[in-house]
C-alpha positions in Angstrom: 112.4 60.7 -29.2 111.7 62.7 -32.2 108.4 62.9 -34.1 109.8 61.1 -37.1 111.2 58.3 -35.0 107.8 57.9 -33.2 106.1 57.6 -36.6 108.5 54.8 -37.5 107.8 52.9 -34.4 104.0 53.3 -34.4 103.4 50.1 -36.4 105.4 48.1 -33.9 103.6 49.8 -31.0 100.2 48.9 -32.6 101.3 45.3 -33.1 102.3 44.9 -29.4 99.1 46.6 -28.2 97.0 44.4 -30.5 98.7 41.2 -29.3 98.1 42.1 -25.6 94.5 43.2 -26.3 93.8 40.0 -28.3 94.9 37.7 -25.5 92.8 39.5 -22.9 89.8 39.7 -25.4 90.0 35.9 -26.0 90.0 35.2 -22.3 87.1 37.6 -21.8 85.1 36.0 -24.5 85.5 32.6 -22.7 84.4 34.2 -19.5 81.4 35.8 -21.1 80.3 32.5 -22.6 80.6 30.8 -19.2 78.4 33.5 -17.5 75.9 33.9 -20.3 73.2 32.4 -18.2 73.9 34.7 -15.2 72.6 38.1 -14.5 73.1 40.9 -17.0 74.9 42.8 -14.3 77.6 40.1 -14.2 77.9 40.2 -18.0 78.3 44.0 -18.0 81.0 43.8 -15.3 82.9 41.2 -17.3 82.6 43.4 -20.4 84.0 46.4 -18.6 86.8 44.3 -17.1 87.7 42.9 -20.5 87.7 46.4 -22.0 90.0 47.9 -19.4 92.1 44.7 -19.2 92.6 44.8 -23.0 93.8 48.4 -22.7 96.1 47.6 -19.8 97.5 44.5 -21.6 98.2 46.5 -24.7 99.8 49.3 -22.6 102.0 46.8 -20.6 103.1 45.1 -23.8 104.2 48.3 -25.3 105.8 49.3 -22.0 107.8 46.1 -21.9 108.8 46.4 -25.5 109.9 50.0 -25.1 111.6 49.4 -21.6 109.7 52.2 -19.8 110.9 53.2 -16.4 109.3 51.6 -13.3 107.8 55.0 -12.3 106.2 55.5 -15.7 104.9 51.9 -15.7 103.4 52.4 -12.2 101.6 55.6 -13.3 100.1 53.9 -16.4 98.9 50.9 -14.3 97.5 53.1 -11.6 95.5 55.2 -14.1 94.2 52.0 -15.8 93.1 50.4 -12.5 91.3 53.6 -11.3 89.5 53.8 -14.7 88.6 50.1 -14.4 87.2 50.6 -11.0 85.0 53.6 -12.1 83.8 51.7 -15.2 83.0 48.6 -13.2 80.9 50.6 -10.7 79.1 52.3 -13.5 78.4 48.9 -15.1 77.1 47.5 -11.8 74.7 50.5 -11.4 73.5 50.0 -15.0 73.0 46.3 -14.4 71.1 47.0 -11.2 68.8 49.4 -13.1 68.2 46.8 -15.8 67.6 44.1 -13.3 65.1 46.2 -11.3 63.2 46.9 -14.5 63.2 43.2 -15.4 61.9 42.3 -12.0 59.2 44.9 -12.3 58.1 43.3 -15.5 58.2 39.9 -13.8 55.9 41.1 -11.0 53.5 42.7 -13.5 53.3 39.4 -15.5 52.9 37.4 -12.3 50.1 39.7 -11.2 48.4 39.3 -14.7 48.5 35.5 -14.2 47.0 35.8 -10.7 44.3 38.1 -11.9 43.5 35.7 -14.7 42.2 33.2 -12.2 40.2 35.8 -10.3 36.5 36.0 -10.5 34.9 38.6 -12.8 34.1 41.7 -10.9 37.2 41.4 -8.6 39.9 44.0 -8.3 41.3 44.8 -11.7 40.4 43.3 -15.0 40.9 39.5 -15.1 44.2 38.8 -17.0 44.9 42.5 -17.6 48.6 43.4 -17.8 49.5 46.6 -16.0 52.9 47.9 -17.2 55.4 49.1 -14.5 55.4 52.9 -14.1 59.1 53.1 -13.3 61.5 54.2 -16.1 62.9 51.3 -18.1 65.4 50.9 -20.9 63.9 51.3 -24.4 64.0 47.5 -25.1 62.2 46.6 -21.9 59.7 49.4 -22.3 58.9 48.1 -25.8 58.5 44.6 -24.4 56.1 46.0 -21.7 54.0 47.7 -24.4 53.9 44.4 -26.4 52.8 42.5 -23.3 50.1 45.0 -22.7 48.8 44.8 -26.2 48.9 41.0 -26.1 47.1 41.0 -22.8 44.3 43.2 -24.3 44.0 40.8 -27.3 43.9 37.8 -25.0 41.3 39.4 -22.8 39.1 40.2 -25.9 39.6 36.6 -27.1 38.6 35.2 -23.7 35.5 37.4 -23.7 34.6 36.1 -27.2 35.2 32.6 -26.0 33.0 33.0 -23.0 30.2 34.6 -25.1 30.5 31.7 -27.7 30.4 29.1 -24.9 27.4 30.8 -23.4 25.7 30.9 -26.8 26.5 27.2 -27.3 25.0 26.2 -24.0 21.9 28.3 -24.7 21.7 26.7 -28.1 21.9 23.2 -26.7 19.2 24.0 -24.1 16.9 25.5 -26.8 17.4 22.6 -29.2 16.8 20.0 -26.5 13.6 21.8 -25.6 12.5 22.1 -29.2 13.2 18.5 -29.9 11.4 17.1 -26.9 7.9 18.4 -27.7 7.7 17.2 -31.4 9.3 13.9 -30.5 6.8 13.3 -27.7 3.9 14.3 -30.1 5.2 11.9 -32.8 5.5 9.1 -30.3 1.9 9.6 -29.1 0.5 9.8 -32.6 2.5 6.7 -33.7 1.2 4.7 -30.7 -2.4 5.9 -31.4 -2.1 4.7 -35.0 -0.5 1.4 -34.0 -3.2 0.7 -31.4 -6.0 1.7 -33.9 -7.5 4.3 -31.6 -6.9 7.3 -33.8 -10.2 8.8 -34.7 -8.9 10.6 -37.8 -5.8 8.7 -39.1 -5.4 11.1 -42.1 -5.1 14.1 -39.7 -2.5 12.2 -37.7 -0.5 11.5 -40.8 -0.6 15.2 -41.8 0.6 16.2 -38.3 3.3 13.6 -38.4 4.5 14.9 -41.8 4.5 18.5 -40.5 6.5 17.6 -37.4 9.0 15.6 -39.5 9.4 18.6 -41.9 10.0 20.9 -39.0 12.6 18.6 -37.5 14.3 18.2 -40.9 14.5 22.0 -41.2 16.0 22.2 -37.8 18.6 19.6 -38.6 19.3 21.4 -41.9 19.9 24.6 -40.0 22.3 22.9 -37.6 24.2 21.4 -40.5 24.5 24.7 -42.3 25.6 26.5 -39.1 28.2 23.8 -38.4 29.6 24.3 -41.9 29.8 28.0 -41.4 31.5 27.8 -38.1 33.9 25.2 -39.4 34.9 27.4 -42.3 33.9 24.8 -44.8 31.2 26.8 -46.5 32.1 26.6 -50.2 30.9 29.6 -52.2 30.4 29.9 -56.0 30.0 33.6 -56.5 28.5 34.9 -59.7 27.4 38.4 -60.9 23.7 38.8 -60.2 21.3 41.6 -59.8 20.0 42.5 -56.3 16.5 42.9 -57.9 16.5 39.3 -59.0 17.7 38.1 -55.6 14.9 40.0 -53.8 12.3 38.9 -56.4 13.1 35.2 -56.0 13.1 35.5 -52.2 9.7 37.3 -52.1 8.3 34.6 -54.4 9.5 31.9 -52.0 7.9 33.4 -48.9 4.7 34.8 -50.4 2.6 31.7 -49.4 3.7 32.1 -45.8 2.9 35.9 -45.9 -0.6 35.2 -47.4 -1.3 32.6 -44.7 -0.4 35.0 -41.9 -2.1 38.0 -43.5 1.1 40.0 -43.9 1.7 42.3 -46.8 5.1 42.2 -48.6 6.0 45.7 -49.9 8.7 46.9 -52.3 10.3 50.0 -50.8 12.7 50.6 -53.6 14.7 47.6 -55.0 17.4 48.9 -57.4 18.9 46.5 -60.0 22.4 46.9 -58.6 24.9 44.1 -59.4 26.6 42.0 -56.7 29.1 39.2 -56.7 27.5 36.5 -54.5 26.6 32.9 -54.3 23.0 33.1 -55.5 21.9 30.0 -53.5 23.4 31.1 -50.2 22.3 34.7 -50.6 18.8 33.6 -51.4 18.8 31.7 -48.1 19.9 34.9 -46.3 17.0 36.9 -47.7 14.6 34.0 -47.1 15.6 33.7 -43.5 15.2 37.5 -43.0 11.8 37.5 -44.6 10.5 34.5 -42.8 11.8 36.0 -39.5 10.1 39.3 -40.3 6.8 37.7 -41.4 6.6 35.5 -38.2 7.0 38.5 -36.0 4.7 40.9 -37.8 1.1 40.9 -36.7 -1.7 40.2 -39.1 -2.5 43.1 -41.5 1.1 44.3 -40.9 3.7 45.0 -43.6 7.2 43.7 -44.3 9.1 46.1 -46.5 12.1 45.1 -48.7 14.6 47.4 -50.2 17.9 47.3 -52.1 20.2 50.2 -52.9 23.7 51.3 -53.7 25.6 53.0 -50.9 29.2 54.2 -51.9 31.0 50.9 -52.7 28.4 48.7 -51.1 25.0 47.3 -51.8 22.5 47.4 -48.9 19.7 44.9 -48.7 17.1 45.6 -46.0 14.1 44.0 -44.5 11.8 46.0 -42.2 9.2 44.3 -40.1 6.4 45.3 -37.8 7.4 43.4 -34.7 7.2 46.5 -32.4 10.9 46.7 -31.8 13.6 44.8 -29.9 14.9 46.0 -26.5 18.1 48.0 -26.9 20.0 45.6 -24.6 19.2 42.7 -26.9 20.1 44.3 -30.2 23.8 43.3 -30.1 22.7 39.7 -29.6 20.2 39.4 -32.4 22.6 37.5 -34.7 24.1 35.3 -32.0 23.6 31.6 -32.2 20.5 30.4 -30.4 19.2 33.9 -29.6 15.4 34.2 -29.7 14.9 37.0 -27.3 11.5 37.1 -25.5 9.1 34.3 -25.1 7.4 35.4 -28.3 10.3 34.1 -30.3 9.6 30.5 -29.5 8.6 27.6 -31.7 7.3 27.6 -34.4 9.7 30.5 -34.8 12.6 28.0 -34.9 15.6 27.2 -32.9 17.3 30.6 -33.1 19.6 29.6 -35.9 18.2 31.6 -38.8 19.9 34.9 -38.1 23.1 33.3 -37.0 23.2 31.6 -40.4 22.5 34.9 -42.1 25.5 36.5 -40.4 27.7 33.6 -41.2 26.9 33.6 -44.9 27.1 37.4 -45.2 30.5 37.4 -43.4 31.7 34.6 -45.8 30.9 37.1 -48.6 33.1 39.7 -46.8 29.9 41.6 -45.9 28.3 42.6 -42.6 24.9 42.5 -41.0 23.1 45.0 -38.8 19.8 45.7 -37.1 18.2 48.7 -35.6 14.8 49.8 -34.3 12.5 51.9 -36.5 9.0 53.2 -35.8 6.8 50.1 -35.3 9.4 47.5 -35.9 13.0 46.6 -36.8 15.2 47.1 -39.9 17.6 44.3 -40.7 20.4 45.2 -43.1 22.8 43.1 -45.2 25.7 45.2 -46.5 27.7 43.5 -49.4 30.6 44.7 -51.5 29.3 46.1 -54.8 30.3 44.3 -58.0 32.9 46.1 -60.1 
């Protein structure tokens, strides 16, 4: 057959080959749908079989149309079958590799679940995902990395949840303790007044009023903290000067400082502008100042400062408490934390600093504390106003 004759018959050859391949391809698609829930190795074998089958079907269709000799037809079929066998074996090996990697991922995930129920301190980190070390396809390797990252985030989340639960239990214990004493005192004084055995009723009335105010303050702190933790703290930010905030806070706590013999000192309060809710930020400064005054000995000094630092405004309160143990510094702003026995009533229920952190974080700021010679320095870092 000449070259020109072959060119003339190429469309017809392509048509016969396309018909044969289409028939096999349609049957292969049905088979793939039926085995889609089986192993990937089966799907790969079916895919190879469909590919080779489509090639053979097209070849046989052309051979039938062109009336090839039996010898030529046998040669074509034999070559196709050998190629199909080699391709199928390769597909099975590939499927076995993919299945092995998949099972390794399954074992790692199962081990993560088993370690998740292990006690802290056991072998391996609880809930940690350890990716398989054997080589895997890129998709499975990417999945393993994602599982490892998710495991790390879940572990961190569980640690935060444990810390929060521990803090809540501690808070409930402290609140229960703090409520028991004033309520018992109120009951005793009320019974004494009812029975007419109170020697100085006016003094009892003053004590009852003081205890009620203390309990009201505790309930107010609990309500404020619940709003913060629930995310329902509504802020109304306005542009104010840090100097005005500090001045108002100092004026509010000055009677307490005079009563305890503590000096309030200005260590450089710059009139830098900030965008904050004035009421809530005044509460932040008041809580910090009251905390500092209560833990500073008589004739001690509480220093207040405000300055601009890059794109932030730093408000600081430095007390004379003598310092906090380094191990307790990370817990200072936790709910219910009061540290040593010195931080007991009338110092409060350990909510003041937790409220400080909640309000500051609601303003997209952050809090910090560090020891300085003779005491501690509490810092509130807020974004500076434009």
